PDB file of N, CA, C and O in Angstrom:
ATOM      1  N   MET A   1       2.717  -4.208  -0.401  1.00  0.00           N
ATOM      2  CA  MET A   1       2.176  -2.991  -0.384  1.00  0.00           C
ATOM      3  C   MET A   1       0.605  -3.566  -0.335  1.00  0.00           C
ATOM      4  O   MET A   1       0.175  -4.719  -0.374  1.00  0.00           O
ATOM      5  N   ILE A   2       0.062  -2.522  -0.254  1.00  0.00           N
ATOM      6  CA  ILE A   2      -1.332  -2.406  -0.163  1.00  0.00           C
ATOM      7  C   ILE A   2      -2.021  -2.534  -1.906  1.00  0.00           C
ATOM      8  O   ILE A   2      -2.032  -1.659  -2.772  1.00  0.00           O
ATOM      9  N   ASN A   3      -2.415  -3.596  -1.955  1.00  0.00           N
ATOM     10  CA  ASN A   3      -2.971  -3.959  -3.500  1.00  0.00           C
ATOM     11  C   ASN A   3      -3.965  -3.991  -3.280  1.00  0.00           C
ATOM     12  O   ASN A   3      -3.834  -2.876  -2.776  1.00  0.00           O
ATOM     13  N   ASP A   4      -5.099  -4.221  -3.122  1.00  0.00           N
ATOM     14  CA  ASP A   4      -6.481  -4.129  -3.104  1.00  0.00           C
ATOM     15  C   ASP A   4      -7.356  -2.733  -2.574  1.00  0.00           C
ATOM     16  O   ASP A   4      -7.096  -2.174  -1.509  1.00  0.00           O
ATOM     17  N   LYS A   5      -8.427  -2.284  -3.509  1.00  0.00           N
ATOM     18  CA  LYS A   5      -8.713  -0.876  -3.657  1.00  0.00           C
ATOM     19  C   LYS A   5      -9.511  -0.721  -2.245  1.00  0.00           C
ATOM     20  O   LYS A   5      -9.504   0.299  -1.557  1.00  0.00           O
ATOM     21  N   TRP A   6     -10.219  -1.963  -1.938  1.00  0.00           N
ATOM     22  CA  TRP A   6     -10.928  -1.441  -0.143  1.00  0.00           C
ATOM     23  C   TRP A   6      -9.878  -1.614   0.598  1.00  0.00           C
ATOM     24  O   TRP A   6     -10.047  -0.795   1.501  1.00  0.00           O
ATOM     25  N   GLU A   7      -8.890  -2.162   0.797  1.00  0.00           N
ATOM     26  CA  GLU A   7      -8.235  -2.349   1.842  1.00  0.00           C
ATOM     27  C   GLU A   7      -7.466  -0.581   1.557  1.00  0.00           C
ATOM     28  O   GLU A   7      -7.388   0.158   2.539  1.00  0.00           O
ATOM     29  N   THR A   8      -7.080  -0.199   0.504  1.00  0.00           N
ATOM     30  CA  THR A   8      -6.397   1.009   0.176  1.00  0.00           C
ATOM     31  C   THR A   8      -7.708   1.739   0.807  1.00  0.00           C
ATOM     32  O   THR A   8      -7.380   2.019   1.960  1.00  0.00           O
ATOM     33  N   GLY A   9      -8.970   2.150   0.591  1.00  0.00           N
ATOM     34  CA  GLY A   9      -9.835   2.815   1.120  1.00  0.00           C
ATOM     35  C   GLY A   9      -9.991   2.662   2.455  1.00  0.00           C
ATOM     36  O   GLY A   9     -10.235   3.610   3.202  1.00  0.00           O
ATOM     37  N   PHE A  10      -9.849   1.369   2.869  1.00  0.00           N
ATOM     38  CA  PHE A  10      -9.790   1.943   4.216  1.00  0.00           C
ATOM     39  C   PHE A  10      -8.600   2.584   5.344  1.00  0.00           C
ATOM     40  O   PHE A  10      -8.503   3.347   6.305  1.00  0.00           O
ATOM     41  N   ALA A  11      -8.148   2.074   4.850  1.00  0.00           N
ATOM     42  CA  ALA A  11      -6.444   2.292   5.233  1.00  0.00           C
ATOM     43  C   ALA A  11      -6.263   4.232   4.936  1.00  0.00           C
ATOM     44  O   ALA A  11      -5.451   4.936   5.536  1.00  0.00           O
ATOM     45  N   LEU A  12      -7.090   4.643   4.051  1.00  0.00           N
ATOM     46  CA  LEU A  12      -7.087   6.092   3.864  1.00  0.00           C
ATOM     47  C   LEU A  12      -8.078   6.439   4.840  1.00  0.00           C
ATOM     48  O   LEU A  12      -7.949   7.251   5.757  1.00  0.00           O
ATOM     49  N   ILE A  13      -9.091   5.735   4.550  1.00  0.00           N
ATOM     50  CA  ILE A  13     -10.350   6.558   6.010  1.00  0.00           C
ATOM     51  C   ILE A  13      -9.719   6.838   7.421  1.00  0.00           C
ATOM     52  O   ILE A  13     -10.032   7.722   8.218  1.00  0.00           O
ATOM     53  N   THR A  14      -8.542   5.656   7.557  1.00  0.00           N
ATOM     54  CA  THR A  14      -8.581   5.221   9.084  1.00  0.00           C
ATOM     55  C   THR A  14      -7.325   6.227   9.512  1.00  0.00           C
ATOM     56  O   THR A  14      -7.146   6.582  10.677  1.00  0.00           O
ATOM     57  N   ASN A  15      -6.531   6.610   8.459  1.00  0.00           N
ATOM     58  CA  ASN A  15      -5.487   7.728   8.477  1.00  0.00           C
ATOM     59  C   ASN A  15      -6.118   9.263   8.637  1.00  0.00           C
ATOM     60  O   ASN A  15      -5.636  10.042   9.459  1.00  0.00           O
ATOM     61  N   PHE A  16      -7.247   9.630   7.773  1.00  0.00           N
ATOM     62  CA  PHE A  16      -7.653  10.777   8.006  1.00  0.00           C
ATOM     63  C   PHE A  16      -8.184  10.865   9.648  1.00  0.00           C
ATOM     64  O   PHE A  16      -7.854  11.817  10.355  1.00  0.00           O
ATOM     65  N   VAL A  17      -8.946   9.879  10.091  1.00  0.00           N
ATOM     66  CA  VAL A  17      -9.467   9.690  11.243  1.00  0.00           C
ATOM     67  C   VAL A  17      -8.360   9.846  12.395  1.00  0.00           C
ATOM     68  O   VAL A  17      -8.657  10.247  13.520  1.00  0.00           O
ATOM     69  N   PHE A  18      -7.162   9.523  12.045  1.00  0.00           N
ATOM     70  CA  PHE A  18      -5.931   9.033  13.067  1.00  0.00           C
ATOM     71  C   PHE A  18      -5.403  10.931  12.704  1.00  0.00           C
ATOM     72  O   PHE A  18      -4.500  11.558  13.259  1.00  0.00           O
ATOM     73  N   ILE A  19      -5.901  11.181  12.132  1.00  0.00           N
ATOM     74  CA  ILE A  19      -5.122  13.194  11.650  1.00  0.00           C
ATOM     75  C   ILE A  19      -6.254  13.813  12.251  1.00  0.00           C
ATOM     76  O   ILE A  19      -5.877  14.793  12.893  1.00  0.00           O
ATOM     77  N   ILE A  20      -7.406  13.658  12.305  1.00  0.00           N
ATOM     78  CA  ILE A  20      -8.534  14.429  12.907  1.00  0.00           C
ATOM     79  C   ILE A  20      -8.307  13.991  14.523  1.00  0.00           C
ATOM     80  O   ILE A  20      -7.914  14.853  15.309  1.00  0.00           O
ATOM     81  N   PHE A  21      -8.483  13.080  14.829  1.00  0.00           N
ATOM     82  CA  PHE A  21      -7.966  12.569  16.598  1.00  0.00           C
ATOM     83  C   PHE A  21      -7.092  13.465  17.031  1.00  0.00           C
ATOM     84  O   PHE A  21      -7.281  14.132  18.048  1.00  0.00           O
ATOM     85  N   GLY A  22      -5.788  13.577  16.097  1.00  0.00           N
ATOM     86  CA  GLY A  22      -4.324  14.214  16.413  1.00  0.00           C
ATOM     87  C   GLY A  22      -4.720  15.940  16.693  1.00  0.00           C
ATOM     88  O   GLY A  22      -4.469  16.678  17.645  1.00  0.00           O
ATOM     89  N   ALA A  23      -5.305  16.124  15.648  1.00  0.00           N
ATOM     90  CA  ALA A  23      -6.139  17.694  15.746  1.00  0.00           C
ATOM     91  C   ALA A  23      -6.750  17.816  16.860  1.00  0.00           C
ATOM     92  O   ALA A  23      -6.383  18.773  17.541  1.00  0.00           O
ATOM     93  N   ILE A  24      -7.645  17.102  17.318  1.00  0.00           N
ATOM     94  CA  ILE A  24      -8.489  17.250  18.485  1.00  0.00           C
ATOM     95  C   ILE A  24      -7.702  17.193  19.662  1.00  0.00           C
ATOM     96  O   ILE A  24      -7.899  18.056  20.518  1.00  0.00           O
ATOM     97  N   TRP A  25      -6.803  16.277  19.857  1.00  0.00           N
ATOM     98  CA  TRP A  25      -5.563  16.060  20.811  1.00  0.00           C
ATOM     99  C   TRP A  25      -4.775  17.294  20.916  1.00  0.00           C
ATOM    100  O   TRP A  25      -4.548  17.776  22.026  1.00  0.00           O
ATOM    101  N   THR A  26      -4.467  17.683  20.148  1.00  0.00           N
ATOM    102  CA  THR A  26      -3.798  18.801  20.129  1.00  0.00           C
ATOM    103  C   THR A  26      -4.296  20.062  20.287  1.00  0.00           C
ATOM    104  O   THR A  26      -3.543  20.848  20.864  1.00  0.00           O
ATOM    105  N   ILE A  27      -5.230  20.420  19.976  1.00  0.00           N
ATOM    106  CA  ILE A  27      -5.647  21.538  20.455  1.00  0.00           C
ATOM    107  C   ILE A  27      -6.515  21.524  22.220  1.00  0.00           C
ATOM    108  O   ILE A  27      -6.979  22.349  23.007  1.00  0.00           O
ATOM    109  N   ALA A  28      -6.379  20.440  22.150  1.00  0.00           N
ATOM    110  CA  ALA A  28      -7.249  20.175  23.849  1.00  0.00           C
ATOM    111  C   ALA A  28      -5.881  20.097  24.709  1.00  0.00           C
ATOM    112  O   ALA A  28      -5.758  20.195  25.930  1.00  0.00           O
ATOM    113  N   SER A  29      -5.279  19.972  24.111  1.00  0.00           N
ATOM    114  CA  SER A  29      -3.577  19.652  24.843  1.00  0.00           C
ATOM    115  C   SER A  29      -2.990  21.139  25.648  1.00  0.00           C
ATOM    116  O   SER A  29      -2.590  21.429  26.775  1.00  0.00           O
ATOM    117  N   ILE A  30      -3.198  21.822  24.400  1.00  0.00           N
ATOM    118  CA  ILE A  30      -2.625  23.242  24.277  1.00  0.00           C
ATOM    119  C   ILE A  30      -3.933  23.787  25.068  1.00  0.00           C
ATOM    120  O   ILE A  30      -3.410  24.514  25.912  1.00  0.00           O
ATOM    121  N   TYR A  31      -4.545  23.815  25.161  1.00  0.00           N
ATOM    122  CA  TYR A  31      -5.743  24.596  26.401  1.00  0.00           C
ATOM    123  C   TYR A  31      -5.589  24.155  27.593  1.00  0.00           C
ATOM    124  O   TYR A  31      -5.879  24.880  28.545  1.00  0.00           O
ATOM    125  N   MET A  32      -5.008  22.636  27.812  1.00  0.00           N
ATOM    126  CA  MET A  32      -4.781  22.163  29.049  1.00  0.00           C
ATOM    127  C   MET A  32      -3.233  22.261  29.748  1.00  0.00           C
ATOM    128  O   MET A  32      -2.813  21.909  30.850  1.00  0.00           O
ATOM    129  N   TYR A  33      -2.664  22.832  28.715  1.00  0.00           N
ATOM    130  CA  TYR A  33      -1.142  22.775  28.934  1.00  0.00           C
ATOM    131  C   TYR A  33      -0.790  23.120  30.224  1.00  0.00           C
ATOM    132  O   TYR A  33      -0.232  22.275  30.922  1.00  0.00           O
ATOM    133  N   SER A  34      -1.043  24.317  30.691  1.00  0.00           N
ATOM    134  CA  SER A  34      -0.992  25.093  31.980  1.00  0.00           C
ATOM    135  C   SER A  34      -1.375  24.612  33.161  1.00  0.00           C
ATOM    136  O   SER A  34      -0.931  25.040  34.227  1.00  0.00           O
ATOM    137  N   ASP A  35      -2.258  23.656  33.052  1.00  0.00           N
ATOM    138  CA  ASP A  35      -3.150  23.163  34.215  1.00  0.00           C
ATOM    139  C   ASP A  35      -2.277  21.886  34.480  1.00  0.00           C
ATOM    140  O   ASP A  35      -2.304  21.543  35.662  1.00  0.00           O
ATOM    141  N   ILE A  36      -1.362  20.953  33.496  1.00  0.00           N
ATOM    142  CA  ILE A  36      -0.600  20.183  34.232  1.00  0.00           C
ATOM    143  C   ILE A  36       0.661  20.941  34.708  1.00  0.00           C
ATOM    144  O   ILE A  36       1.236  21.939  34.274  1.00  0.00           O
ATOM    145  N   PRO A  37       0.920  19.996  35.903  1.00  0.00           N
ATOM    146  CA  PRO A  37       2.099  20.488  36.815  1.00  0.00           C
ATOM    147  C   PRO A  37       3.477  19.897  36.368  1.00  0.00           C
ATOM    148  O   PRO A  37       3.484  18.767  35.879  1.00  0.00           O
ATOM    149  N   PHE A  38       4.508  20.515  36.491  1.00  0.00           N
ATOM    150  CA  PHE A  38       5.772  20.034  36.300  1.00  0.00           C
ATOM    151  C   PHE A  38       6.136  19.908  34.940  1.00  0.00           C
ATOM    152  O   PHE A  38       6.908  19.033  34.547  1.00  0.00           O
ATOM    153  N   GLY A  39       5.436  21.028  33.969  1.00  0.00           N
ATOM    154  CA  GLY A  39       6.055  21.112  32.725  1.00  0.00           C
ATOM    155  C   GLY A  39       5.672  19.770  31.936  1.00  0.00           C
ATOM    156  O   GLY A  39       6.373  19.536  30.952  1.00  0.00           O
ATOM    157  N   LEU A  40       4.688  18.892  32.227  1.00  0.00           N
ATOM    158  CA  LEU A  40       4.307  17.478  31.481  1.00  0.00           C
ATOM    159  C   LEU A  40       3.298  17.822  30.682  1.00  0.00           C
ATOM    160  O   LEU A  40       2.529  16.998  30.188  1.00  0.00           O
ATOM    161  N   GLY A  41       3.225  19.230  30.480  1.00  0.00           N
ATOM    162  CA  GLY A  41       1.807  19.193  28.916  1.00  0.00           C
ATOM    163  C   GLY A  41       2.239  19.137  27.768  1.00  0.00           C
ATOM    164  O   GLY A  41       1.477  18.926  26.825  1.00  0.00           O
ATOM    165  N   ILE A  42       3.542  19.313  27.611  1.00  0.00           N
ATOM    166  CA  ILE A  42       4.289  19.491  26.481  1.00  0.00           C
ATOM    167  C   ILE A  42       4.340  18.324  25.854  1.00  0.00           C
ATOM    168  O   ILE A  42       4.497  18.361  24.634  1.00  0.00           O
ATOM    169  N   ILE A  43       4.200  16.765  26.658  1.00  0.00           N
ATOM    170  CA  ILE A  43       3.977  15.680  26.070  1.00  0.00           C
ATOM    171  C   ILE A  43       2.829  15.354  25.971  1.00  0.00           C
ATOM    172  O   ILE A  43       2.625  14.143  25.883  1.00  0.00           O
ATOM    173  N   PHE A  44       2.031  15.980  25.954  1.00  0.00           N
ATOM    174  CA  PHE A  44       0.393  15.732  25.267  1.00  0.00           C
ATOM    175  C   PHE A  44       0.417  16.661  24.091  1.00  0.00           C
ATOM    176  O   PHE A  44      -0.131  16.439  23.012  1.00  0.00           O
ATOM    177  N   VAL A  45       1.126  17.748  24.419  1.00  0.00           N
ATOM    178  CA  VAL A  45       1.249  18.462  22.877  1.00  0.00           C
ATOM    179  C   VAL A  45       1.935  17.574  21.907  1.00  0.00           C
ATOM    180  O   VAL A  45       1.401  17.493  20.802  1.00  0.00           O
ATOM    181  N   ALA A  46       3.290  16.724  22.164  1.00  0.00           N
ATOM    182  CA  ALA A  46       3.994  16.388  21.243  1.00  0.00           C
ATOM    183  C   ALA A  46       3.080  15.070  20.879  1.00  0.00           C
ATOM    184  O   ALA A  46       3.129  14.598  19.744  1.00  0.00           O
ATOM    185  N   ILE A  47       2.397  14.606  21.712  1.00  0.00           N
ATOM    186  CA  ILE A  47       1.747  13.177  20.978  1.00  0.00           C
ATOM    187  C   ILE A  47       0.554  13.458  19.969  1.00  0.00           C
ATOM    188  O   ILE A  47       0.330  12.819  18.941  1.00  0.00           O
ATOM    189  N   GLY A  48      -0.256  14.668  20.518  1.00  0.00           N
ATOM    190  CA  GLY A  48      -0.788  15.145  19.201  1.00  0.00           C
ATOM    191  C   GLY A  48      -0.216  15.633  18.059  1.00  0.00           C
ATOM    192  O   GLY A  48      -0.970  15.479  17.098  1.00  0.00           O
ATOM    193  N   ALA A  49       0.595  16.046  17.845  1.00  0.00           N
ATOM    194  CA  ALA A  49       1.482  16.671  17.108  1.00  0.00           C
ATOM    195  C   ALA A  49       1.952  15.287  16.308  1.00  0.00           C
ATOM    196  O   ALA A  49       1.678  15.198  15.111  1.00  0.00           O
ATOM    197  N   GLY A  50       2.587  14.324  16.910  1.00  0.00           N
ATOM    198  CA  GLY A  50       3.268  12.932  16.378  1.00  0.00           C
ATOM    199  C   GLY A  50       2.229  12.152  15.566  1.00  0.00           C
ATOM    200  O   GLY A  50       2.487  11.440  14.595  1.00  0.00           O
ATOM    201  N   SER A  51       0.751  12.433  16.210  1.00  0.00           N
ATOM    202  CA  SER A  51      -0.247  11.697  15.594  1.00  0.00           C
ATOM    203  C   SER A  51      -0.522  12.343  14.143  1.00  0.00           C
ATOM    204  O   SER A  51      -0.838  11.688  13.150  1.00  0.00           O
ATOM    205  N   ILE A  52      -0.344  13.757  14.191  1.00  0.00           N
ATOM    206  CA  ILE A  52      -0.951  14.353  12.963  1.00  0.00           C
ATOM    207  C   ILE A  52       0.142  14.128  11.915  1.00  0.00           C
ATOM    208  O   ILE A  52      -0.270  14.015  10.760  1.00  0.00           O
ATOM    209  N   ILE A  53       1.666  14.030  12.142  1.00  0.00           N
ATOM    210  CA  ILE A  53       2.256  13.788  11.243  1.00  0.00           C
ATOM    211  C   ILE A  53       2.583  12.411  10.954  1.00  0.00           C
ATOM    212  O   ILE A  53       3.220  12.013   9.979  1.00  0.00           O
ATOM    213  N   LEU A  54       2.080  11.705  11.909  1.00  0.00           N
ATOM    214  CA  LEU A  54       2.230  10.013  11.327  1.00  0.00           C
ATOM    215  C   LEU A  54       0.955  10.065  10.615  1.00  0.00           C
ATOM    216  O   LEU A  54       0.922   9.254   9.690  1.00  0.00           O
ATOM    217  N   GLY A  55      -0.106  10.763  10.754  1.00  0.00           N
ATOM    218  CA  GLY A  55      -1.158  10.376   9.843  1.00  0.00           C
ATOM    219  C   GLY A  55      -0.773  10.600   8.362  1.00  0.00           C
ATOM    220  O   GLY A  55      -0.772   9.692   7.530  1.00  0.00           O
ATOM    221  N   ILE A  56      -0.458  11.834   8.112  1.00  0.00           N
ATOM    222  CA  ILE A  56       0.018  12.302   7.152  1.00  0.00           C
ATOM    223  C   ILE A  56       1.043  11.391   6.194  1.00  0.00           C
ATOM    224  O   ILE A  56       0.818  11.066   5.028  1.00  0.00           O
ATOM    225  N   VAL A  57       2.066  11.108   6.878  1.00  0.00           N
ATOM    226  CA  VAL A  57       3.314  10.194   6.344  1.00  0.00           C
ATOM    227  C   VAL A  57       2.375   8.840   5.629  1.00  0.00           C
ATOM    228  O   VAL A  57       2.393   8.388   4.484  1.00  0.00           O
ATOM    229  N   LYS A  58       1.541   8.424   6.905  1.00  0.00           N
ATOM    230  CA  LYS A  58       1.266   7.276   5.970  1.00  0.00           C
ATOM    231  C   LYS A  58       0.383   7.524   5.254  1.00  0.00           C
ATOM    232  O   LYS A  58       0.525   6.730   4.324  1.00  0.00           O
ATOM    233  N   ILE A  59      -0.865   8.406   4.977  1.00  0.00           N
ATOM    234  CA  ILE A  59      -1.395   8.435   3.734  1.00  0.00           C
ATOM    235  C   ILE A  59      -0.333   8.797   2.118  1.00  0.00           C
ATOM    236  O   ILE A  59      -0.605   8.505   0.954  1.00  0.00           O
ATOM    237  N   PHE A  60       0.746   9.434   2.617  1.00  0.00           N
ATOM    238  CA  PHE A  60       1.921   9.699   1.433  1.00  0.00           C
ATOM    239  C   PHE A  60       2.175   8.337   1.076  1.00  0.00           C
ATOM    240  O   PHE A  60       1.866   8.123  -0.097  1.00  0.00           O
ATOM    241  N   ILE A  61       2.763   7.053   1.856  1.00  0.00           N
ATOM    242  CA  ILE A  61       2.910   6.244   1.742  1.00  0.00           C
ATOM    243  C   ILE A  61       1.961   5.354   1.002  1.00  0.00           C
ATOM    244  O   ILE A  61       2.264   4.590   0.086  1.00  0.00           O
ATOM    245  N   ILE A  62       0.900   5.527   1.462  1.00  0.00           N
ATOM    246  CA  ILE A  62      -0.203   4.744   0.845  1.00  0.00           C
ATOM    247  C   ILE A  62      -0.460   5.305  -1.032  1.00  0.00           C
ATOM    248  O   ILE A  62      -0.365   4.731  -2.116  1.00  0.00           O
ATOM    249  N   ALA A  63      -0.730   6.370  -0.689  1.00  0.00           N
ATOM    250  CA  ALA A  63      -0.389   7.047  -2.311  1.00  0.00           C
ATOM    251  C   ALA A  63       0.480   6.850  -2.975  1.00  0.00           C
ATOM    252  O   ALA A  63       0.100   6.525  -4.100  1.00  0.00           O
ATOM    253  N   LEU A  64       1.581   6.877  -2.860  1.00  0.00           N
ATOM    254  CA  LEU A  64       2.694   6.662  -3.329  1.00  0.00           C
ATOM    255  C   LEU A  64       2.769   4.758  -4.041  1.00  0.00           C
ATOM    256  O   LEU A  64       3.004   4.396  -5.194  1.00  0.00           O
ATOM    257  N   GLY A  65       2.488   3.979  -2.895  1.00  0.00           N
ATOM    258  CA  GLY A  65       2.553   2.740  -3.157  1.00  0.00           C
ATOM    259  C   GLY A  65       1.423   2.238  -4.194  1.00  0.00           C
ATOM    260  O   GLY A  65       1.735   1.421  -5.059  1.00  0.00           O
ATOM    261  N   SER A  66       0.182   2.707  -4.103  1.00  0.00           N
ATOM    262  CA  SER A  66      -0.945   2.663  -4.758  1.00  0.00           C
ATOM    263  C   SER A  66      -0.403   3.214  -6.664  1.00  0.00           C
ATOM    264  O   SER A  66      -0.717   2.685  -7.730  1.00  0.00           O
ATOM    265  N   LEU A  67       0.315   4.208  -6.441  1.00  0.00           N
ATOM    266  CA  LEU A  67       0.774   5.039  -7.813  1.00  0.00           C
ATOM    267  C   LEU A  67       1.953   3.487  -8.183  1.00  0.00           C
ATOM    268  O   LEU A  67       1.794   2.749  -9.155  1.00  0.00           O
ATOM    269  N   LYS A  68       2.860   3.354  -7.320  1.00  0.00           N
ATOM    270  CA  LYS A  68       3.951   2.488  -8.131  1.00  0.00           C
ATOM    271  C   LYS A  68       3.048   1.387  -8.811  1.00  0.00           C
ATOM    272  O   LYS A  68       3.110   1.128 -10.012  1.00  0.00           O
ATOM    273  N   THR A  69       1.960   0.592  -7.658  1.00  0.00           N
ATOM    274  CA  THR A  69       1.033  -0.746  -8.082  1.00  0.00           C
ATOM    275  C   THR A  69       0.458  -0.553  -9.236  1.00  0.00           C
ATOM    276  O   THR A  69       0.344  -1.510 -10.002  1.00  0.00           O
ATOM    277  N   TYR A  70      -0.046   0.794  -9.612  1.00  0.00           N
ATOM    278  CA  TYR A  70      -0.852   1.176 -10.879  1.00  0.00           C
ATOM    279  C   TYR A  70       0.191   1.063 -12.141  1.00  0.00           C
ATOM    280  O   TYR A  70       0.094   0.462 -13.211  1.00  0.00           O
ATOM    281  N   ARG A  71       1.410   2.026 -11.487  1.00  0.00           N
ATOM    282  CA  ARG A  71       2.489   1.807 -13.120  1.00  0.00           C
ATOM    283  C   ARG A  71       2.887   0.961 -13.291  1.00  0.00           C
ATOM    284  O   ARG A  71       3.182   0.923 -14.486  1.00  0.00           O
ATOM    285  N   SER A  72       3.249  -0.267 -12.611  1.00  0.00           N
ATOM    286  CA  SER A  72       3.803  -1.736 -12.454  1.00  0.00           C
ATOM    287  C   SER A  72       2.823  -2.590 -13.596  1.00  0.00           C
ATOM    288  O   SER A  72       3.135  -3.284 -14.563  1.00  0.00           O
ATOM    289  N   SER A  73       1.317  -2.151 -12.939  1.00  0.00           N
ATOM    290  CA  SER A  73       0.429  -2.896 -13.730  1.00  0.00           C
ATOM    291  C   SER A  73       0.093  -2.438 -15.003  1.00  0.00           C
ATOM    292  O   SER A  73      -0.658  -3.149 -15.670  1.00  0.00           O
ATOM    293  N   LEU A  74       0.688  -0.908 -15.684  1.00  0.00           N
ATOM    294  CA  LEU A  74       0.531  -0.772 -16.772  1.00  0.00           C
ATOM    295  C   LEU A  74       1.599  -0.829 -17.540  1.00  0.00           C
ATOM    296  O   LEU A  74       1.560  -0.497 -18.725  1.00  0.00           O
ATOM    297  N   LYS A  75       2.941  -1.365 -16.791  1.00  0.00           N
ATOM    298  CA  LYS A  75       4.004  -1.742 -17.555  1.00  0.00           C
ATOM    299  C   LYS A  75       3.465  -3.343 -18.225  1.00  0.00           C
ATOM    300  O   LYS A  75       3.696  -3.847 -19.324  1.00  0.00           O
ATOM    301  N   ALA A  76       2.713  -3.820 -17.115  1.00  0.00           N
ATOM    302  CA  ALA A  76       2.943  -5.329 -17.589  1.00  0.00           C
ATOM    303  C   ALA A  76       1.999  -5.346 -18.126  1.00  0.00           C
ATOM    304  O   ALA A  76       1.712  -6.540 -18.040  1.00  0.00           O
ATOM    305  N   LYS A  77       0.999  -4.758 -18.821  1.00  0.00           N
ATOM    306  CA  LYS A  77      -0.038  -4.400 -19.954  1.00  0.00           C
ATOM    307  C   LYS A  77       0.607  -4.194 -21.069  1.00  0.00           C
ATOM    308  O   LYS A  77       0.058  -4.712 -22.041  1.00  0.00           O
ATOM    309  N   ASN A  78       1.660  -3.575 -21.304  1.00  0.00           N
ATOM    310  CA  ASN A  78       2.434  -3.391 -22.124  1.00  0.00           C
ATOM    311  C   ASN A  78       3.250  -4.022 -22.633  1.00  0.00           C
ATOM    312  O   ASN A  78       3.272  -3.994 -23.864  1.00  0.00           O
ATOM    313  N   LYS A  79       4.215  -4.818 -21.940  1.00  0.00           N
ATOM    314  CA  LYS A  79       5.003  -5.927 -22.048  1.00  0.00           C
ATOM    315  C   LYS A  79       3.879  -6.825 -22.651  1.00  0.00           C
ATOM    316  O   LYS A  79       3.965  -6.896 -23.877  1.00  0.00           O
ATOM    317  N   GLU A  80       3.012  -7.416 -22.193  1.00  0.00           N
ATOM    318  CA  GLU A  80       2.377  -8.293 -23.250  1.00  0.00           C
ATOM    319  C   GLU A  80       1.731  -8.264 -24.399  1.00  0.00           C
ATOM    320  O   GLU A  80       1.188  -9.193 -24.996  1.00  0.00           O
ATOM    321  N   ASP A  81       1.883  -6.346 -24.878  1.00  0.00           N
ATOM    322  CA  ASP A  81       1.232  -6.291 -26.315  1.00  0.00           C
ATOM    323  C   ASP A  81       2.234  -6.713 -27.174  1.00  0.00           C
ATOM    324  O   ASP A  81       1.851  -6.363 -28.290  1.00  0.00           O
ATOM    325  N   TRP A  82       3.352  -7.296 -27.281  1.00  0.00           N
ATOM    326  CA  TRP A  82       4.198  -7.767 -27.907  1.00  0.00           C
ATOM    327  C   TRP A  82       4.352  -9.280 -28.316  1.00  0.00           C
ATOM    328  O   TRP A  82       4.773  -9.790 -29.355  1.00  0.00           O
ATOM    329  N   ILE A  83       3.792  -9.911 -26.970  1.00  0.00           N
ATOM    330  CA  ILE A  83       3.603 -11.133 -27.411  1.00  0.00           C
ATOM    331  C   ILE A  83       2.823 -11.906 -28.432  1.00  0.00           C
ATOM    332  O   ILE A  83       1.635 -11.633 -28.262  1.00  0.00           O
ATOM    333  N   LYS A  84       2.979 -12.756 -29.423  1.00  0.00           N
ATOM    334  CA  LYS A  84       2.093 -13.387 -30.475  1.00  0.00           C
ATOM    335  C   LYS A  84       2.007 -14.529 -30.631  1.00  0.00           C
ATOM    336  O   LYS A  84       2.836 -15.437 -30.697  1.00  0.00           O
ATOM    337  N   ASP A  85       0.771 -14.468 -30.704  1.00  0.00           N
ATOM    338  CA  ASP A  85       0.492 -16.437 -30.826  1.00  0.00           C
ATOM    339  C   ASP A  85       0.998 -16.608 -32.329  1.00  0.00           C
ATOM    340  O   ASP A  85       0.303 -16.147 -33.235  1.00  0.00           O
ATOM    341  N   GLU A  86       2.132 -17.227 -32.594  1.00  0.00           N
ATOM    342  CA  GLU A  86       3.056 -17.753 -33.323  1.00  0.00           C
ATOM    343  C   GLU A  86       2.959 -19.331 -33.623  1.00  0.00           C
ATOM    344  O   GLU A  86       3.812 -19.881 -34.319  1.00  0.00           O
ATOM    345  N   THR A  87       1.665 -20.164 -32.954  1.00  0.00           N
ATOM    346  CA  THR A  87       1.410 -21.444 -32.976  1.00  0.00           C
ATOM    347  C   THR A  87       0.732 -21.183 -34.707  1.00  0.00           C
ATOM    348  O   THR A  87       0.116 -20.272 -35.261  1.00  0.00           O
ATOM    349  N   GLN A  88       1.254 -22.531 -35.114  1.00  0.00           N
ATOM    350  CA  GLN A  88       0.543 -23.071 -36.484  1.00  0.00           C
ATOM    351  C   GLN A  88      -0.159 -23.839 -36.528  1.00  0.00           C
ATOM    352  O   GLN A  88      -0.036 -25.010 -36.171  1.00  0.00           O
ATOM    353  N   ASP A  89      -1.533 -23.009 -37.238  1.00  0.00           N
ATOM    354  CA  ASP A  89      -2.902 -23.987 -37.150  1.00  0.00           C
ATOM    355  C   ASP A  89      -2.990 -25.168 -38.403  1.00  0.00           C
ATOM    356  O   ASP A  89      -3.285 -24.813 -39.545  1.00  0.00           O
ATOM    357  N   ASN A  90      -2.805 -26.104 -38.187  1.00  0.00           N
ATOM    358  CA  ASN A  90      -3.186 -27.298 -39.323  1.00  0.00           C
ATOM    359  C   ASN A  90      -4.385 -27.471 -39.539  1.00  0.00           C
ATOM    360  O   ASN A  90      -4.750 -28.320 -40.351  1.00  0.00           O
TER     361      ASN A  90
END
């Protein structure tokens, strides 16, 4: 999973761009739906809707993954609290 903050930020930005591109593609393909023969315009609408859905799902995956990483780092910090230095100083 993604652990680096810069990599997470870049992934989120690219997925937002992917969603915006999908929205523009979907709107444009809806306007041009009737111009494409044999009913093939639905393919372009599906591509746009699919890219929007994929972008949203990827954002949720990144958010849940970073939340899981954050929680595991908190647990690791709490586990180290009980460790004490029991070496004897001479």
